[in-house]
MARFIMI-22277 format. One line per 2 residues: their letters; for each residue x, y, z of C-alpha. Coordinates in Angstrom, 3 decimals. Example, Ala and Ser with C-alpha at 12.3 -4.5 7.8 and 13.67 -1.06 7.14 Angstrom:
2
AS) 12.300:-4.500:7.800; 13.670:-1.060:7.140
% end
This chain:
84
MR) -1.907:-68.216:9.166; 0.762:-68.846:6.259
TT) 1.258:-66.761:3.226; 2.542:-67.919:0.435
EK) 3.205:-65.351:-2.722; 4.067:-66.849:-6.293
EI) 4.358:-65.297:-10.336; 2.249:-66.325:-12.941
TF) 2.323:-65.051:-16.140; -0.709:-64.645:-19.125
HR) 0.126:-64.318:-22.549; -2.869:-62.428:-23.642
PF) -5.261:-59.937:-21.820; -7.286:-61.572:-19.290
RL) -10.715:-61.349:-17.284; -11.626:-62.092:-13.974
ES) -15.114:-62.057:-12.939; -14.040:-60.103:-9.354
LV) -12.511:-57.510:-11.329; -13.987:-54.864:-13.420
EP) -11.809:-54.452:-16.123; -9.232:-56.636:-18.166
QE) -5.909:-56.667:-17.229; -3.029:-56.605:-19.411
AG) -1.125:-59.360:-20.446; 2.220:-59.919:-18.135
TY) 3.699:-61.469:-14.962; 1.862:-61.097:-11.627
RL) 2.148:-61.351:-8.343; -0.291:-64.017:-6.799
IV) -1.095:-63.902:-3.075; -2.698:-66.687:-1.224
DE) -3.452:-66.910:2.865; -3.936:-69.959:4.581
EL) -5.128:-70.990:7.876; -3.478:-74.009:9.433
IA) -6.566:-76.947:9.740; -6.840:-77.319:13.737
GL) -7.443:-80.778:15.330; -6.003:-83.062:12.888
SF) -3.005:-85.615:12.870; -1.102:-83.742:10.416
PA) -0.308:-80.131:9.304; -3.180:-79.410:6.738
YK) -4.427:-75.655:5.409; -7.086:-74.035:4.129
RV) -7.285:-71.241:1.873; -9.122:-68.660:3.209
AT) -8.018:-65.324:0.631; -6.302:-65.432:-2.215
HL) -5.154:-61.607:-3.847; -4.020:-60.416:-7.346
EI) -1.638:-57.740:-7.151; -2.029:-55.037:-9.564
PR) -0.944:-53.590:-12.061; 1.698:-56.110:-13.333
LS) 4.817:-56.711:-12.334; 6.756:-55.014:-15.078
SS) 4.633:-52.015:-15.189; 6.420:-48.407:-14.092
SI) 3.635:-47.499:-11.767; 4.777:-47.382:-8.205
VR) 1.186:-47.952:-7.029; 0.420:-51.409:-6.104
QR) -3.049:-52.438:-5.033; -3.974:-56.183:-3.490
LQ) -7.300:-57.009:-5.174; -9.330:-60.390:-3.876
VS) -10.137:-62.816:-6.567; -11.486:-66.502:-6.735
YD) -8.479:-68.918:-6.548; -10.159:-70.794:-9.356
DV) -11.274:-68.275:-11.496; -6.979:-67.315:-11.504
HR) -6.665:-70.667:-12.251; -9.120:-70.998:-14.846
AL) -7.897:-67.284:-16.487; -4.239:-69.318:-16.387
AL) -6.067:-72.377:-18.179; -7.733:-70.629:-21.212
DA) -4.466:-68.458:-21.734; -2.327:-71.508:-22.297
KA) -5.280:-73.130:-25.041; -4.668:-69.846:-26.582
% end
């Protein structure tokens, strides 16, 4: 298992299907867990979980939670944000 973290920025409030409330614009931490695919002659990974850390990184809140989200949903929201 490997985990990668990256910061993503939304310039406008956004909505994800897996989250009840719209989220504020800002920079968030995206955490992706991947599993090694066994039996191949080269290393390859498949995504097994994606989490978004709420609230945004610039928030003064000390309490953060990681909510499971769809990787594709996050990237669709980022693309919509970039178009607007």
